[in-house]
C-alpha angles and dihedrals in degrees: 000000000000121000117264113261120226093246092049091055091047089055095052105115126210120254136198089272134037111264140182127232113202122234113171136304096010095314116132145173110235110210114204123208086247091060095251115137129210134184110235134182120214117203144156133225124206090347095309122116108237126205111269119265119228114232102184149307121286124258094017088062110051122220094251091054092047090052093048090051089047092055093048091052091044090058090052093051087049087056089049093253121139109232092211090059091045094052092049090052091048089065089067142335110275126229122248089253089055091054098041088056092049093049091042091052089060091062095057095098098038102046127063115256091249093054092043089054096043097049091054092046091052093052094043091054103039112019116023097056086061109037103006095101095047116102109247094242088057095060112100135176094265093057089050094048094050089049094052094041088056091066087070092065091050094049096109090145096042111215100031094061095042091050088052086052091055090050093051091045087060093046093049094048093048091047093053090045085056088052091054091049088051087051094239094125130017098216134032106232091203089076092063094057114117098226093188086072090061120081109258123240111244101218116210135183118254105273115253143155122232110173118093096239090052092048092047092053091051093051090045091056091048092049094048096045111059097171118143137037123314087251091062094043096051101038087059090045090055093045087061089059107032111054089219129141114262095246089051091056094041094053097040112147125207088233086066094054116086109189099181093051091036093226138111120219115196115209117249096240088062095049123092091229095043095242132116111262120206117200121193112227121227117218088257093054090047087054092052093049093052089052090050094047090068089054104045107000092113089064139061099254131057088214106033118196115271090209109067086208090065103110095200090067093224138070119278124239087247088073087065092053090050090053091053094050095041088054092054099257107140125221089244089059102046141349123195090260088047093081086070095051089045093056096040092050093045095045096048091045095049134259113258107316094342125108117258125264123258110273092228092059092049091050091050089053088053090052093243114153116240127185125333129335088262091052090048093051090050093049090049092064103023097051099040097094092045090050092050093054089045092053091049089051092051093049088050090052090050091050094049091052093041094051092205142090112273090240098052 
């Protein structure tokens, strides 16, 4: 199709609706109902059609200028860069906070809601107050090193703060990588950091107890000490049975609980691996849920927030940790994640005098991905009955060590 001539554009008349007159290579004249005319460029990114970007007003912007600008933006699109973002950035160098928020927004559909929220909270607490207002081209290796070194002096609880530092390191690196992709900086200064000069994080497994006597003592402490809200008490009680992550229990919805089928199906957006996770209910777990339904069944969440100012609407996983500590269970004995490790170790090692359960079945119950998608689909169906029997055996074991009714 030939290029539009100046006289042809001048002759275009307004209609009852806005319309577009094609020039060449996705360049159009947009004719408004008022008669005003604008050059616009249509484009797609990652196979998705984007809203057109306006280049300028005709006749203030000549056809040759519009085509040059179209060619410039076409090259950006070929490199996977959104011309709207590029133009916004052209108007002034953004701050680190600006770019973190833009990068972070790209993760909203790929990360779980919990991960998305936690990552932002970590950066707002530990990074943005220090470098958030700096222009991205002002940030150098020394600034980043001093920031990361500062975590050491805050590490009153050792591992927890250093683990937070490691998360923040990743977010900083990836934000600056994003700046490189957007052609704001030529080099990511993070890569020049000598990480040997920073104290290493000593990673440890989540504390747990796996011998019968140790488990019995923990359960006895929990049964003896009934401090806290019913949400705190029963969320921990379910944690002992279900092998779920703390945040998955804290955020349980009634829509995920199927009484008739005696199973829980946690929605994919709440799972770490972004896949639905089905959990067979033991008779003890079913009894607990029936009791809890009388307390909160008219709401969305199994464990609604105690504090009305809690925006999430449900308790946080920290409530479960408080429950353990207030009952006298030390962090060296058990963490909220430690229930999972306890069950997995005991089940693979064998309960009482029985042989241990197949590792693949235990991993499936932990929602760990194994093999290809085809393998995972097979294991979801083929292993379900075995997992159901295993979960009942585990609840029976917990009951035998607890020596009390699951509702007491």
